N, C-alpha and C positions, 0 to 999 in steps of 0.2 A: 432387500426387495425379494419377495417370493417369486420364484420362477414359475412360468406357466408349464402345463404338462409337456409341451414339446421340448422344453429345455431341461426337464428333470432327468436324472439318471434312471435307466431302465434296469430293474433287478434281474430280469430274465436274460440280460446280455452281459452281465458282469464277467470279467475275465475273458472277454472276447478275443483279446490279442494273444491269448495262450491256447486258443483252439486250433484244431486242424481246419483245412479248407472245407471239408464236408460238414464239420460241426458248426462252423460259421454260417454256411449256407442254410443249414437246418434252422438255426436261430432266426436268420433274416427272413426265411420263408414262413416261419411260424408267425413272425410279426406282421408280415404282409397279409396273412390270412385274416387278420383282425380288421383290415381296411374295408372290405366290401360290407360286412355287417354294420360298421360305423356309418358308412354312406347310406345304407338301407334304412337306418333309423331317421334319416333326414329327408326321406322321399316326399313327405307332405310339404315341407318347405321348398323343396326343389320343384314340385308341381306348381306351387304358388308363383315361383319365379318364372317358370316356363309360360304360364298364362300371361304374365306381364310382358314377356318377350314376344309372344305371339301377337298380343294387342299392339305392341310397338311396331312390329313389322307390318301389320295390316294398315297402320296409319302413316307409313312411310318412315318410321323411326329405325334406329339401329341398335344392335347389341354391341356394347363396348366393354372389353375386358381391360383392366388396368392393374398392374402389379410391378414388383421389383424382383430382381434375381430369378430364382427358379420359378416363382409364382408368375412373374411377368412373361417368362419364356413359354410356360405352359399355355398362357392365354394366347400368345402369338401362334403357337402350334395349332390350337383348336381353330382359331380364326382363319389361318392359312389353308386348312383342310376343307373348309366349308364350300368354297367355289367349285373345286373339282369333284366333290362328293355330291353336292346338292344343287349345282348349277346356279349358285347365287352370285350377285354382283359383289366384287371385293369389298365395297364400302358397307355392305349390309351387316357383316360381322367384322368388327375391327378390334385390334389389340394395341395397347400402348404399354411400353415397358420403360421403367425408369432408366435413364441414361441413353435412350434411343437405340438405333440399330446396332451400334457398337456393343451394347450390353448383351446382344444375342449370342455373341461369340466370346466375349471377354468379361470377366468379373468387373462389375461397376457398383460395388456394394455401397459406396458413399452416396450414390445417386438416390438412395432410398430415404435419406434423412431430411429431405426438404418437402414439407407439406405444400409450400408455395409452388414448387415445381409440378406437383401432382395436379393442382388447380390450373396452372398455366397450360399444361399439356392437354387437358380436357378442353380448355377454352380454345386453344389452337385447332382442336379437332372439330370445332363448331358445334359443341354439345347443345342440344335443345331439350325441351320438356318431353318430346316424343321418344327420346332414347331411353334405354335401360343400361345402367352402368354397373358392372360386376367388379367389385374390388376383391383382389385375391391376396391374402397374406396369412401365412400359417400362424404367426403369433397374434395377428389381429391388431398389431400396434405399429405397423410401418407408417411413418409420417407421410411419405409420398402418397400412399393409398388413402390414408385418412383425409389428407388435403383434397384429393380428388373426390372422395365421397361427399365431403362437406360442400364442395363447389356444385356437385351434381344435385344435392338436396336443394340448394338455393335456386338452382335453375328449374326445379320442379320435375327432374327426371326420376324414374324409379331407381332405387339403389338396392343392390344385393351384395351381401358380404359373404365370402367363402373363406373360412378360417377354421383352425383347430382349437381355438380358445374361446369357450362360451362366454366368459366374463370380460372379454377384450373390448377395447374401444370400437373396433370395427363391428363386432356383433351387436353392440349397443346402438351404434349410429346408423347402420344400414336399415332400410325399411324391411328387408327380408334377410334374415341371418341363417345361413346354411353352415352348420358346425359339426362335421363328422369328428367325433371324439376318438382320435387314433392313439392317444396316450403318448408316453415317452418313446423317443426313437431308440433303436438298437445302439446307435452312436449318438450320445446325448447332444441335442440341438441340431442334428443334421436333418433338417426338414425336407430335404430332397428325397427322403426315404418315404415313410408311411404318409406323412402329411402331404408330400408332393403327389404320391400315388392317389390319395383321396381327392386332391384338387383336380387331377387329370380325369378321374372318374366323374366328378361332379360336372366339369365343363363338357365332357362327352354327353352326359345326360341332358344338360341344358340345351345345347345346340341340336343334338340329334332329335330329341323329343319335339322341340319347336319346329324343326323342319318336317317331321312326320305330320304334325298337326296342320302344317301349311300345305300338305299334299305334295311335298317334294319327294315322297316315297310312295310307291304303289304296292299294296299288300306289304310284303317285306323286301321288295326289290329296290335296288338303288337305281331308279330309272332316270335320274338326272346326272348320272356319272358322265363326265366330259370325255368324249371319245377322241383323245388326242394322240394316241399311238396304237400300234398293232395289237398289243395285249389288251388295251381297253376297248378297242373296236370288237375284238373277239368276245370280250366279256359282255359288251353291250348286245351283241347278236344273241348270245346265250340267254341273257335276261329277257330279251324280246321273244325268243322262242318259247320260253317257259311262261312268261306273263300273258302272252296272247294265245298260247297253245297252238302254234303253227310250226311248219317245217323250217329248217335252216334256210332253204332257198327263198321261202316267202318272207322270212325275217330280213334277210339280206336285201331283197327287192324293196321292201317297205322302207328300210333305212336309206337306201339310195334315193327313193322318191322324196323322202323327208330331209334330204341333204345331211344325213347322219345325225338328225335330231331325234334322240331316242324317245322322249315323251310324245313327240309328234307322231312318230312311227307307231307307237303303241296305241294311241287314240285312233289312228287310221285302221289298224288291224282289229281293234275291239268294236269299232262302230261302222266300218265300211266307208268312212269319210275319205275325201281327197286330202292331199297335204294341206291345201289352202283352208279347207273346212276344219281340219284338225287344229291348225294354227289358231283359227278363230275361237274354237271351243276352249283352247288353253288360255288364250288372252282374256276371254270373258270370265274364266274361272280363276283368274289371277295366278295361273301356273299350277293350280291344283289338279293333278292328273285324275284323281278319283272323280271329282266334280265334272271335269271335261269329258270323261268316258260316259258318265251318267247322262250328261246333256246330249251327247251324240247318240246314245242308245235310245233315249226318249224320242229324239227327232226321227230316228229310223223306225221306231215302233209306230209313231204317228203317221208316217208316210205309208207304212204297210196297211194301217187301219183304213186309210182312205181309198185303197185299191179295191 
């Protein structure tokens, strides 16, 4: 059987075990430098997937990552970071890993061999046609992921495949195939290296861009960051100062009035609204801060014109 590119021996790293630490690092670093351009070549496909994710969110659907081993853990990492970064509900972006929670800390390589388990786990997650399922597998041949993708297709959900193998079953079966060609690994078959880095970059792009499109970011400020500790409260206050162009004392005062809800405080400062009014603007805008600010500014302008 012909090995896919991720399994082949890399000529640029031959004799790796005879190199010094610095020489090994230079080889690994040079290989890593190939990842971003490979992801860049897939941006049109990534944009197509983002649009599907945004549509799913707007109609109450979810983004569901599913994978095994490193791929599954990277999905869990991205999903876990969405609530504190973008203020989303935990169920909005969900990750499923072969072998369950134990597989997050311990190798469970055998769990990836069952296509039936992949379908079963999506069924248990209550998959619907409103959801987007992103299957992650460097080789594109992981049975667990393929079983999940097949189940998702039958349910009518949009399917996305993230793989490093263009001719793989995953690339063929997913509606949208994102295939960064990262080539052979420095250590043959160790896809936690370049392939894993590419997966991490793609997942970052998918979730981050979707959240920006939903208005969970204002300009380029992380306005939905959860203010759960002293460091984050200080960060929130700084963001508010810059985004609203106000003094530190005014920012702190607005945050207190908004019960430390950063988007609400920002809408208040940008529009002159009360906390209750800012909350209403955000609710009507579906949490989109830009639209909430524009609605508040429009109302303020209308009030001024009547005077």
